[in-house]
PyMOL CGO cylinders between C-alpha atoms (Angstrom):
from pymol import cmd
from pymol.cgo import CYLINDER

trace = [
    CYLINDER, 37.57, 59.09, 62.25, 38.82, 57.25, 59.17, 0.3, 1, 1, 1, 1, 1, 1,
    CYLINDER, 38.82, 57.25, 59.17, 37.76, 54.88, 57.65, 0.3, 1, 1, 1, 1, 1, 1,
    CYLINDER, 37.76, 54.88, 57.65, 34.23, 56.04, 58.79, 0.3, 1, 1, 1, 1, 1, 1,
    CYLINDER, 34.23, 56.04, 58.79, 34.43, 59.71, 58.02, 0.3, 1, 1, 1, 1, 1, 1,
    CYLINDER, 34.43, 59.71, 58.02, 31.27, 60.30, 56.21, 0.3, 1, 1, 1, 1, 1, 1,
    CYLINDER, 31.27, 60.30, 56.21, 27.80, 58.82, 55.86, 0.3, 1, 1, 1, 1, 1, 1,
    CYLINDER, 27.80, 58.82, 55.86, 28.70, 56.81, 52.74, 0.3, 1, 1, 1, 1, 1, 1,
    CYLINDER, 28.70, 56.81, 52.74, 31.47, 55.04, 54.67, 0.3, 1, 1, 1, 1, 1, 1,
    CYLINDER, 31.47, 55.04, 54.67, 29.37, 54.39, 57.73, 0.3, 1, 1, 1, 1, 1, 1,
    CYLINDER, 29.37, 54.39, 57.73, 25.99, 53.19, 56.31, 0.3, 1, 1, 1, 1, 1, 1,
    CYLINDER, 25.99, 53.19, 56.31, 26.99, 49.44, 55.78, 0.3, 1, 1, 1, 1, 1, 1,
    CYLINDER, 26.99, 49.44, 55.78, 28.16, 49.24, 59.44, 0.3, 1, 1, 1, 1, 1, 1,
    CYLINDER, 28.16, 49.24, 59.44, 24.89, 50.75, 60.65, 0.3, 1, 1, 1, 1, 1, 1,
    CYLINDER, 24.89, 50.75, 60.65, 22.79, 48.36, 58.38, 0.3, 1, 1, 1, 1, 1, 1,
    CYLINDER, 22.79, 48.36, 58.38, 24.80, 45.40, 59.75, 0.3, 1, 1, 1, 1, 1, 1,
    CYLINDER, 24.80, 45.40, 59.75, 24.01, 46.34, 63.36, 0.3, 1, 1, 1, 1, 1, 1,
    CYLINDER, 24.01, 46.34, 63.36, 20.38, 46.97, 62.52, 0.3, 1, 1, 1, 1, 1, 1,
    CYLINDER, 20.38, 46.97, 62.52, 20.18, 43.53, 61.03, 0.3, 1, 1, 1, 1, 1, 1,
    CYLINDER, 20.18, 43.53, 61.03, 21.05, 41.85, 64.23, 0.3, 1, 1, 1, 1, 1, 1,
    CYLINDER, 21.05, 41.85, 64.23, 17.83, 40.20, 65.49, 0.3, 1, 1, 1, 1, 1, 1,
    CYLINDER, 17.83, 40.20, 65.49, 17.55, 40.99, 69.19, 0.3, 1, 1, 1, 1, 1, 1,
    CYLINDER, 17.55, 40.99, 69.19, 13.75, 40.48, 69.46, 0.3, 1, 1, 1, 1, 1, 1,
    CYLINDER, 13.75, 40.48, 69.46, 11.01, 38.23, 67.94, 0.3, 1, 1, 1, 1, 1, 1,
    CYLINDER, 11.01, 38.23, 67.94, 9.58, 41.17, 65.98, 0.3, 1, 1, 1, 1, 1, 1,
    CYLINDER, 9.58, 41.17, 65.98, 12.78, 41.68, 64.06, 0.3, 1, 1, 1, 1, 1, 1,
    CYLINDER, 12.78, 41.68, 64.06, 12.45, 40.64, 60.35, 0.3, 1, 1, 1, 1, 1, 1,
    CYLINDER, 12.45, 40.64, 60.35, 15.45, 38.19, 60.40, 0.3, 1, 1, 1, 1, 1, 1,
    CYLINDER, 15.45, 38.19, 60.40, 14.62, 36.67, 63.91, 0.3, 1, 1, 1, 1, 1, 1,
    CYLINDER, 14.62, 36.67, 63.91, 13.20, 33.40, 62.18, 0.3, 1, 1, 1, 1, 1, 1,
    CYLINDER, 13.20, 33.40, 62.18, 16.35, 32.94, 60.36, 0.3, 1, 1, 1, 1, 1, 1,
    CYLINDER, 16.35, 32.94, 60.36, 18.31, 33.07, 63.60, 0.3, 1, 1, 1, 1, 1, 1,
    CYLINDER, 18.31, 33.07, 63.60, 15.94, 30.54, 65.06, 0.3, 1, 1, 1, 1, 1, 1,
    CYLINDER, 15.94, 30.54, 65.06, 16.45, 28.29, 62.07, 0.3, 1, 1, 1, 1, 1, 1,
    CYLINDER, 16.45, 28.29, 62.07, 20.16, 28.48, 62.40, 0.3, 1, 1, 1, 1, 1, 1,
    CYLINDER, 20.16, 28.48, 62.40, 19.90, 27.81, 66.19, 0.3, 1, 1, 1, 1, 1, 1,
    CYLINDER, 19.90, 27.81, 66.19, 17.88, 24.72, 65.49, 0.3, 1, 1, 1, 1, 1, 1,
    CYLINDER, 17.88, 24.72, 65.49, 20.77, 23.30, 63.53, 0.3, 1, 1, 1, 1, 1, 1,
    CYLINDER, 20.77, 23.30, 63.53, 23.61, 24.12, 65.88, 0.3, 1, 1, 1, 1, 1, 1,
    CYLINDER, 23.61, 24.12, 65.88, 23.46, 20.61, 67.30, 0.3, 1, 1, 1, 1, 1, 1,
    CYLINDER, 23.46, 20.61, 67.30, 25.05, 19.33, 64.14, 0.3, 1, 1, 1, 1, 1, 1,
    CYLINDER, 25.05, 19.33, 64.14, 28.32, 20.97, 65.24, 0.3, 1, 1, 1, 1, 1, 1,
    CYLINDER, 28.32, 20.97, 65.24, 28.37, 19.52, 68.76, 0.3, 1, 1, 1, 1, 1, 1,
    CYLINDER, 28.37, 19.52, 68.76, 30.92, 16.70, 67.89, 0.3, 1, 1, 1, 1, 1, 1,
    CYLINDER, 30.92, 16.70, 67.89, 33.27, 19.03, 65.91, 0.3, 1, 1, 1, 1, 1, 1,
    CYLINDER, 33.27, 19.03, 65.91, 36.34, 20.55, 67.55, 0.3, 1, 1, 1, 1, 1, 1,
    CYLINDER, 36.34, 20.55, 67.55, 35.41, 24.10, 68.54, 0.3, 1, 1, 1, 1, 1, 1,
    CYLINDER, 35.41, 24.10, 68.54, 37.04, 27.16, 70.07, 0.3, 1, 1, 1, 1, 1, 1,
    CYLINDER, 37.04, 27.16, 70.07, 34.91, 29.91, 71.28, 0.3, 1, 1, 1, 1, 1, 1,
    CYLINDER, 34.91, 29.91, 71.28, 36.56, 33.21, 72.28, 0.3, 1, 1, 1, 1, 1, 1,
    CYLINDER, 36.56, 33.21, 72.28, 34.52, 35.87, 73.98, 0.3, 1, 1, 1, 1, 1, 1,
    CYLINDER, 34.52, 35.87, 73.98, 34.93, 39.37, 75.00, 0.3, 1, 1, 1, 1, 1, 1,
    CYLINDER, 34.93, 39.37, 75.00, 32.98, 40.23, 78.16, 0.3, 1, 1, 1, 1, 1, 1,
    CYLINDER, 32.98, 40.23, 78.16, 32.70, 43.99, 77.15, 0.3, 1, 1, 1, 1, 1, 1,
    CYLINDER, 32.70, 43.99, 77.15, 30.93, 43.18, 73.90, 0.3, 1, 1, 1, 1, 1, 1,
    CYLINDER, 30.93, 43.18, 73.90, 28.03, 45.80, 73.75, 0.3, 1, 1, 1, 1, 1, 1,
    CYLINDER, 28.03, 45.80, 73.75, 25.93, 43.42, 71.60, 0.3, 1, 1, 1, 1, 1, 1,
    CYLINDER, 25.93, 43.42, 71.60, 26.68, 39.75, 72.42, 0.3, 1, 1, 1, 1, 1, 1,
    CYLINDER, 26.68, 39.75, 72.42, 26.94, 39.83, 76.20, 0.3, 1, 1, 1, 1, 1, 1,
    CYLINDER, 26.94, 39.83, 76.20, 28.35, 37.20, 78.49, 0.3, 1, 1, 1, 1, 1, 1,
    CYLINDER, 28.35, 37.20, 78.49, 24.88, 35.69, 78.68, 0.3, 1, 1, 1, 1, 1, 1,
    CYLINDER, 24.88, 35.69, 78.68, 25.27, 34.62, 75.03, 0.3, 1, 1, 1, 1, 1, 1,
    CYLINDER, 25.27, 34.62, 75.03, 28.65, 32.97, 75.83, 0.3, 1, 1, 1, 1, 1, 1,
    CYLINDER, 28.65, 32.97, 75.83, 27.09, 31.13, 78.58, 0.3, 1, 1, 1, 1, 1, 1,
    CYLINDER, 27.09, 31.13, 78.58, 24.47, 29.67, 76.20, 0.3, 1, 1, 1, 1, 1, 1,
    CYLINDER, 24.47, 29.67, 76.20, 27.19, 28.66, 73.77, 0.3, 1, 1, 1, 1, 1, 1,
    CYLINDER, 27.19, 28.66, 73.77, 28.94, 26.84, 76.68, 0.3, 1, 1, 1, 1, 1, 1,
    CYLINDER, 28.94, 26.84, 76.68, 25.74, 24.91, 77.31, 0.3, 1, 1, 1, 1, 1, 1,
    CYLINDER, 25.74, 24.91, 77.31, 25.26, 24.03, 73.66, 0.3, 1, 1, 1, 1, 1, 1,
    CYLINDER, 25.26, 24.03, 73.66, 28.85, 23.00, 73.24, 0.3, 1, 1, 1, 1, 1, 1,
    CYLINDER, 28.85, 23.00, 73.24, 30.15, 21.75, 76.52, 0.3, 1, 1, 1, 1, 1, 1,
    CYLINDER, 30.15, 21.75, 76.52, 33.35, 20.17, 74.90, 0.3, 1, 1, 1, 1, 1, 1,
    CYLINDER, 33.35, 20.17, 74.90, 34.24, 23.47, 73.31, 0.3, 1, 1, 1, 1, 1, 1,
    CYLINDER, 34.24, 23.47, 73.31, 37.51, 25.29, 74.35, 0.3, 1, 1, 1, 1, 1, 1,
    CYLINDER, 37.51, 25.29, 74.35, 35.89, 28.42, 75.57, 0.3, 1, 1, 1, 1, 1, 1,
    CYLINDER, 35.89, 28.42, 75.57, 37.96, 31.47, 76.28, 0.3, 1, 1, 1, 1, 1, 1,
    CYLINDER, 37.96, 31.47, 76.28, 36.69, 34.67, 77.82, 0.3, 1, 1, 1, 1, 1, 1,
    CYLINDER, 36.69, 34.67, 77.82, 38.53, 37.84, 77.69, 0.3, 1, 1, 1, 1, 1, 1,
    CYLINDER, 38.53, 37.84, 77.69, 37.31, 40.24, 80.41, 0.3, 1, 1, 1, 1, 1, 1,
    CYLINDER, 37.31, 40.24, 80.41, 38.81, 43.38, 78.95, 0.3, 1, 1, 1, 1, 1, 1,
    CYLINDER, 38.81, 43.38, 78.95, 37.95, 42.76, 75.27, 0.3, 1, 1, 1, 1, 1, 1,
    CYLINDER, 37.95, 42.76, 75.27, 34.83, 43.87, 73.48, 0.3, 1, 1, 1, 1, 1, 1,
    CYLINDER, 34.83, 43.87, 73.48, 33.11, 43.09, 70.15, 0.3, 1, 1, 1, 1, 1, 1,
    CYLINDER, 33.11, 43.09, 70.15, 36.35, 43.48, 68.12, 0.3, 1, 1, 1, 1, 1, 1,
    CYLINDER, 36.35, 43.48, 68.12, 38.31, 40.72, 69.80, 0.3, 1, 1, 1, 1, 1, 1,
    CYLINDER, 38.31, 40.72, 69.80, 41.26, 40.78, 67.40, 0.3, 1, 1, 1, 1, 1, 1,
    CYLINDER, 41.26, 40.78, 67.40, 41.68, 44.45, 67.77, 0.3, 1, 1, 1, 1, 1, 1,
    CYLINDER, 41.68, 44.45, 67.77, 41.29, 44.38, 71.66, 0.3, 1, 1, 1, 1, 1, 1,
    CYLINDER, 41.29, 44.38, 71.66, 43.36, 41.19, 72.34, 0.3, 1, 1, 1, 1, 1, 1,
    CYLINDER, 43.36, 41.19, 72.34, 45.16, 39.81, 69.26, 0.3, 1, 1, 1, 1, 1, 1,
    CYLINDER, 45.16, 39.81, 69.26, 48.39, 39.06, 71.31, 0.3, 1, 1, 1, 1, 1, 1,
    CYLINDER, 48.39, 39.06, 71.31, 46.33, 36.55, 73.35, 0.3, 1, 1, 1, 1, 1, 1,
    CYLINDER, 46.33, 36.55, 73.35, 44.10, 35.14, 70.77, 0.3, 1, 1, 1, 1, 1, 1,
    CYLINDER, 44.10, 35.14, 70.77, 46.48, 34.35, 68.06, 0.3, 1, 1, 1, 1, 1, 1,
    CYLINDER, 46.48, 34.35, 68.06, 48.57, 31.89, 70.03, 0.3, 1, 1, 1, 1, 1, 1,
    CYLINDER, 48.57, 31.89, 70.03, 45.42, 30.09, 71.35, 0.3, 1, 1, 1, 1, 1, 1,
    CYLINDER, 45.42, 30.09, 71.35, 44.06, 29.78, 67.81, 0.3, 1, 1, 1, 1, 1, 1,
    CYLINDER, 44.06, 29.78, 67.81, 47.50, 28.58, 66.52, 0.3, 1, 1, 1, 1, 1, 1,
    CYLINDER, 47.50, 28.58, 66.52, 47.51, 25.84, 69.29, 0.3, 1, 1, 1, 1, 1, 1,
    CYLINDER, 47.51, 25.84, 69.29, 44.05, 25.02, 68.74, 0.3, 1, 1, 1, 1, 1, 1,
    CYLINDER, 44.05, 25.02, 68.74, 44.49, 24.57, 64.92, 0.3, 1, 1, 1, 1, 1, 1,
    CYLINDER, 44.49, 24.57, 64.92, 47.65, 22.40, 65.51, 0.3, 1, 1, 1, 1, 1, 1,
    CYLINDER, 47.65, 22.40, 65.51, 45.59, 19.81, 67.33, 0.3, 1, 1, 1, 1, 1, 1,
]
cmd.load_cgo(trace, "trace")
């Protein structure tokens, strides 16, 4: 169970997940909308988006939205990866990122 073997070591992770605004009634939902309104400022920047299809929180529907927002982005979907992409698929991701950064 390490490093999350007791309440003290788990609480920050719990609070982080609880702070993800998944509905308009969430206290930080407006902050999310404010950020979303400014995403267009990034549309002309080189971008790579890597998504795990098994993400329990940010599903493939979120990836589809990013593809619409940034049609020029290099989007990679990893069907067998979840939320922790680098833990699940580092052997695929690292070469992609190196190639992307070398451009």
